[in-house]
N, C-alpha and C positions, 0 to 999 in steps of 0.2 A: 330598841330603846327600852331598857328595863333597869330596875333597881331592886336589890335584894338586901334583906336584913340578915346579918350573921351575928348572933348574940346581940350586943348593944350597938354594933356598928351598922352602917348603911353603905352599900357599895353599888356603883353603876357597873353594869356589864353589858356588852354590846357597845353602842355608841357612847363615847366618852366625852365628847364635846361637839359643837357644830360651829360652822362659819356662815356668814351671810354675804355672798358675793353679788347676787342679783338684787335689783331694786325691789322686786316683788317680795322676796324673802326678807330683805332688810326692813321693809315696812311691817311684816308680820312679827319679826323679832323685836322691833321697837315697841310694839304693843305689849309683848310679853314682858319686856323690861319694865315698862310703865306700871304694870300691875304687880310687879315684884316676883314674877314667876321665874325668870332667868336673870343672870347677871354675867358681865364680862369676866371671864376667868383670867385671861392673859392675852398677849398678842404674839404668840409663838413660843416654842419650847426650846429654841436654841439660845445661846448666850445673848444675842442681839435681837431675837425675834424677827418677825417679818412685817409687822405693822397691821396685820389683819386680826381683828378681835376673835377670840375663841370664847364661845358662850357655854355655860353650864346651867342646868336647872338647880335651883337653890336646895331643894330637898330630894334631888335625884331625878333622873330622866323619866321615871314613871309618873311623877307629878305633872309633867308636861303632857304626856299622852292622856292622862285622866282629865286634864283641863280641856283638851281638844275634844274629848269624848262626852263632855257634859251636855246633857240634853239629847243624846243620841241613843237609840235602842241598840245597845251592845249586848250580845249574847255570848257569854263565856261557856267553856266546857261543852261546846256544840261542835262536834267533828263533822265537817262536810266531806263526804266520800265520793260524791258525783254531782254533776250538773247536767240536766237533760232538757232538751227542748220540749215545751208544752205547746198547746194549740195557739195561745196568745202571749205566752210568757215563758220564763225559765222555771224549771222545777229544781230547787236546791235540796238535794237528798242528804239527810243526816243519818248518823250511825244508830239512832234510836228508832229507825224505820219510819220517821216522819219526814215531811218535805215542806218547804216554804216556797210559795210562788213569788216570783220577782219580775217586775216589769223591765228591769235592766240590771246588769251586773258589772261591778268593778272588781277585778281580781288582782290583788297586790302581793300575794305570797311569792317566794322564790319560784322562778319559772319551772324547774322540774316538778315542784309540787303542784303548780298551776296546771301543768299538762296532765298530771295523773288525775286531777279532779275533772278536767274537761274532756277526758278521753271519750265520754259518751255524749258529748255536746254536738257532734257533727260540725264543729268549727274547724276550718282549714287554717292552721297557724303556719306562718312562714317558716321554712326550714332553718333559716338563719337564727330565728328566735329559739327554735327547738334545740339547736346546737350550742346554746349559751352554756358555758361552763363556769363553775364557781370555785373560788379558793375556800379552804376550810380554816377554822380557827379553834385552837385549844387555849383554854384560859384557866387561871386560878384566882380566886378571891381570898385574900389573906388578911386576917385580923391580928393585931399586935398588942403587946402590953405597954408599948411606948412608941413615939414617932419613929418612922423608918429613916432612910437616908436618901430620899428623893430630893434633889435640889429644887429651889424655887424656879418656876412657879408651881411645881408639883406634878409635872408631866414630862415624859421622855418618849420621843418618837424614834424608833429603830436605834436604840442605844447599843445593841450588840447583834450577834448573829442568831439570837434566839427570839428576842422579843420585838414585836412590832410597836407596841405601846405599853407604857407603864403609867398608871394614874393614881396619885395620892388623893383619896376621897376627902380627907380633911382639908387639904390645901384648896380644893375647889369648892368647898362649902357644902358637901353632901353629908358628911359624917362628923360627929363630935368625938368619936372613938377612932384611934389609929387603925386605918384599913387601906389596903393597896390592891388595885386591880392590875393583873398581869395578863396581857394578851400575847401569845406566841405569834410569830410571823407566819406567813403562808407556807414557806418552805419547811420550817420545822414542824408545823401542824400536819402537813401532808405526810412527812416522813414518819411521824409518830402516831398517826391517826388510829392505826390498828393495834397499838400497844395496849396492854391491860390498863384500865383506868388508874389503878393505884401506881403503876410504873410511870406513866406519863405525868401524873400529878407530882410524884416524888422528884422526877427529873426537872420539872419546871420550878419546883420549890428550891431545889439545889442551885439552879441557875439564878434564881431570884435573890439568893443570899447576900450578894454584895449590896443590894438596894435596901436591905432590911436593917443595916447598921448593927447596933447592939440590942435591938429589940428581940424579944422572944415571941415565937409564933403561938397564938392562942388557938386558931382554927383555920383550916384550909378547905375551901369548897371549889371543886372543879366545875368548869362549864365548857361546852363544846357547841360549835355551829357547823353543820355539814354544808350549808349554803350561806357562807358568811359574806363573800364579796364577789360580784360578777366580774369575770375577766374581760368581757366585751360589753359595750354599751350600745343599745339600739339607737339609731340616729334621730328618732323623734321621742317626745316626752311620754307618749303612750301609744298603744296600738288598738285600733277600734275595728270591731266586727259588726256590720250593720245588716247583713243578709238575714232574712227571716223576720219573725214578729217582734223580737226584742233584741236590743243592742247588748254588746258585751265589750268591755274595755279591759285590756291588760295594762297594768301600771306598776310602779315600784322602782327600786334602785337600779334595776337593769336597764332603765329607760333614760332617766335624767342624771344618772351618776350615783355611785355608792357612798352617798353622804346623806345626812339628815336633810340638807337643803334639796338635794336631788329627789329624795322621796316626797318632800312637800310639793315641789314644782311638778312632779309627775302626777301626784294626786290632784292638784289643781287643774292640770291639763285634762285629766280623765273626767273630772266634774264638768269642765267646760265642754268637752266633747259630747257628754250626755245632754247637757242643756241645749246645745246646738241642734240635737236630734229631736228634741221634745216639741 
């Protein structure tokens, strides 16, 4: 969940919207709507929709993550390269040669990255989790001199054999300046992952042309995610390791589903697991 400014425009990249199917998440979303943080964008992207509300953050997805992080000790630009067991806690080792003691850990990054961090932890992780594979995503963020040609409500899912999603950031209330996010689908992204960055960006822009209408492109910014979408989902909302002095929980979209709702439900399950152990 991220939002980027490109010139005067604001564009979401990564998660473009979210739904709320479970009662737990519906209650969370209702609170966000009440405080004006999010709004209902639409009820589907086909001609008739499907009746399920799609929500977007009014000023971009980053505003939602900042809201959730308010009052939390968040440390940016701190690269964790290892987690090691201490006498009574975990030692979280940073790239500046310092370490942070932790009574418990919740690890939510993509599983291949989690495993690389935990290689020195002496934690036995199930083989099925270790074998989790991810689809990749190539993307471009495009700003225009006038509105593009994305039909109402401003989003397209799998419109052709290249794009998995196209989102008009003006239509969903994120940007006041014409700006469109294009996400390539998993197959196209896998095929072109090793292309030169300039070549894949140019190819995506050429494929995007029909959705730009008469608009002129002002700026194009490429984005890529090596671990975009897990191909298989773990059967429980998190995985807990309780041997030793301090617990460790793995959570994230590989557990409760590759959606914003899945990430939230997995995080809540991880928190509940630690509370139950305290």
